[in-house]
C-alpha positions in Angstrom: 20.8 3.5 46.5 22.2 0.5 44.5 19.4 -0.4 41.7 19.1 -4.5 43.3 17.7 -3.1 46.5 15.3 -0.6 45.0 13.8 -3.4 42.6 13.5 -5.3 46.1 11.8 -2.5 47.8 9.5 -2.2 45.1 8.6 -5.7 45.0 7.7 -5.7 48.6 5.9 -2.4 48.5 2.7 -3.8 48.6 3.1 -5.9 51.9 4.3 -3.0 53.8 1.4 -2.6 56.1 1.5 -6.8 56.8 5.2 -6.9 57.5 5.6 -7.3 61.3 9.3 -8.6 61.2 11.8 -9.9 58.6 14.4 -13.1 59.4 17.2 -13.2 56.9 19.9 -16.0 56.7 23.3 -14.6 56.9 24.0 -14.3 53.5 25.6 -11.1 51.6 22.4 -10.8 49.8 21.1 -8.9 52.7 24.1 -6.3 53.2 21.2 -3.4 53.0 19.0 -5.0 55.6 19.1 -1.5 57.4 17.2 0.3 54.6 14.8 -2.6 54.5 14.3 -2.4 58.2 13.6 1.7 57.8 11.6 1.7 54.3 9.0 -1.3 55.8 9.3 0.4 59.4 9.6 -3.1 61.0 12.6 -5.3 62.8 14.8 -7.0 60.9 16.6 -10.8 63.0 19.3 -12.9 61.4 19.0 -16.4 61.9 21.5 -18.2 64.1 23.5 -21.1 62.0 22.8 -24.4 63.0 24.9 -25.6 66.0 25.2 -29.2 67.3 
């Protein structure tokens, strides 16, 4: 597990019971969204880019 991901998971440990779902944008910083989804036992969604 990359060090950066471990730091993120540690930071959200306290909110684990309160998280129902998470919506991310489509940035590369969320490459490990599967690990976050599994760790928090929640659903991860991605925002669709605005289309006009």
